[in-house]
N, C-alpha and C positions, 0 to 999 in steps of 0.2 A: 494501403493502410485505410482503415475505416474512420473517416472523419465524421465527428458529430459535435453538436453544442454540448457545453457542460450540463445543461438542464437535461438533454436527451440521455447523456451518459449516466447522470444520477438516477433518472427514472429506470434505465435498463438495470442498473445495479440493484435498485430497490425491488424490481421485479424478480431478479434472481434470489434475493433474500427471501422473498415470499414463497419461493420454491423449496425451501428447507422444510422438511416435515418436522414440525415442532412437537408432535406427539411421540416421536421416536428419539431415543437417546443419540446424541451426536458424539463423535470423537473430539478430542482436544484440537486436532488440526482443523476439523470442520467448524468448530466453535471460533477459532482464530480467524479462519477464512471469513465467516459470516460477519464477525465483528469488524474486520478490517474493511470489508465491503461496505458496511453500514457507516464507518467513519469516512471513507472515501466519498461516498454518496453525499454525506453532510458537507464535506469541503466543496464538492462540485456545486451543490446548490448555493453555497455562499459565493462561489465565483459567478454563477448565473445571476444572482441577485445584485452583483456589483459590489458586495461588501469586501471581496478579495479580488485582487487583480488576476486576470486570466493567465494561465500558464502558456507560455509561447510554444514549448515543446516538451512533451512527456511520453514515455512509453514503458512497457513491461520488458524486463529482461529475464530470459530464462537462464537460470544459473546452471553451470555444468559441473562435472566432477572436480575440476581444478578449483572452483570456488569452495565447494564443500571440504575438499582436502585442506586448503588454505585456512578456512574457518576453523577446522578441527585442530590445527597446529597452534591456535591461540588459546586453546582450552586445556586446563590440566587433565592428565589422564584419569585422575580420580573423579573428575566432574563431567567427563564426556557424555555419560548417560543423561545428565541434567541440562548441560549447556551445549552439547555438540550439535552438529548439523541436523542429525536425525531427530533430536528432541524438538526442534522447531525449524523446519526448512523454509519458513516464510521470512524473506529478508526485504527490507525497504532500502533502497539506495536513494538518498536525498542529498542533492547538491545545491549550493547557493552561490550566487555570483554577486560580488561587491559592486555596487554602483554608486555614483555621486549623487548627492542631493541636488535637486533642481534649484537654481539660483533664486527663483521667485518664491520659494518657501523659506520660512524662518528656521 
């Protein structure tokens, strides 16, 4: 696994964003990818500055056909072109863990 600081990760993403040729039209998928990268870079910069707590563990998950098939079962057949997996294959999996408030805080 490639370990790097949040700041380095943000810089890498921002460099990738710069590689998009803004003079050429881009697909909706490329636009979503660019905007997602920009959003993630902004979050990583906030972590690097200390504004947000650092993530202990995070990773990308490649989704397989089982995931896309499951997703499509949740969409009405009439809406599959609009909301189906192929309409937007970019998925964020976000999980939260409940923790107790430290005793020294109000």
